[in-house]
C-alpha positions as CSV (number, residue, x, y, z in Angstrom):
1,M,1.2,-6.0,7.3
2,D,0.6,-3.1,6.4
3,K,1.8,-0.8,3.8
4,Q,4.2,1.1,5.9
5,K,5.3,-1.6,8.5
6,S,6.4,-3.8,4.8
7,M,8.2,-0.5,3.8
8,I,10.1,0.2,6.7
9,A,10.8,-3.9,7.0
10,N,12.4,-3.5,3.4
11,Y,14.5,-1.0,4.3
12,E,15.8,-2.9,7.7
13,R,16.4,-5.6,5.2
14,L,18.4,-4.0,2.9
15,V,20.8,-2.4,5.8
16,A,21.0,-6.2,7.4
17,L,22.3,-6.8,4.0
18,H,24.5,-3.8,3.0
19,N,26.6,-4.9,6.3
20,V,27.7,-8.0,5.1
21,M,28.3,-7.0,1.3
22,T,32.1,-6.9,0.5
23,E,33.6,-3.8,-0.7
24,S,33.0,-4.9,-4.4
25,E,29.6,-5.7,-4.4
26,K,29.5,-2.2,-2.4
27,K,31.2,-0.8,-5.5
28,A,28.9,-2.4,-8.0
29,L,26.2,-1.1,-6.4
30,A,27.5,2.8,-6.4
31,E,28.2,2.2,-10.3
32,W,24.9,1.3,-10.9
33,E,22.6,3.6,-8.9
34,R,25.0,5.7,-10.9
35,N,23.5,4.4,-14.0
36,H,20.1,4.1,-12.6
37,V,19.1,6.2,-10.1
38,D,18.2,9.7,-11.5
39,G,15.7,11.2,-9.2
40,S,13.2,10.5,-11.7
41,S,11.5,7.6,-9.5
42,K,11.6,4.7,-12.0
43,Y,14.8,2.9,-10.1
44,G,15.9,3.2,-6.4
45,T,18.8,1.1,-4.7
46,S,16.7,-1.3,-3.5
47,D,16.0,-2.2,-7.0
48,W,19.7,-3.2,-7.6
49,P,20.0,-6.8,-9.3
50,G,22.9,-7.7,-7.0
51,W,20.6,-7.7,-3.6
52,T,19.5,-11.5,-4.1
53,A,22.9,-13.1,-4.8
54,I,23.3,-11.3,-1.1
55,A,20.3,-12.1,0.1
56,A,21.1,-15.9,-1.0
57,R,24.6,-15.6,0.9
58,H,23.3,-14.3,3.9
59,A,20.4,-16.5,4.3
60,H,22.7,-19.7,4.7
């Protein structure tokens, strides 16, 4: 898979995961973004550590 298709697939996965997030998880993501996503490109929304647990739950 080329890099562009891989990036699109990753964004599609995040959208799917966002659709199954609890309100608490959405708040935690928003808080993490306020503290880490600052435009420096060091971190982006896709770097949030909480995605792993949501992906695991969604896989079942």
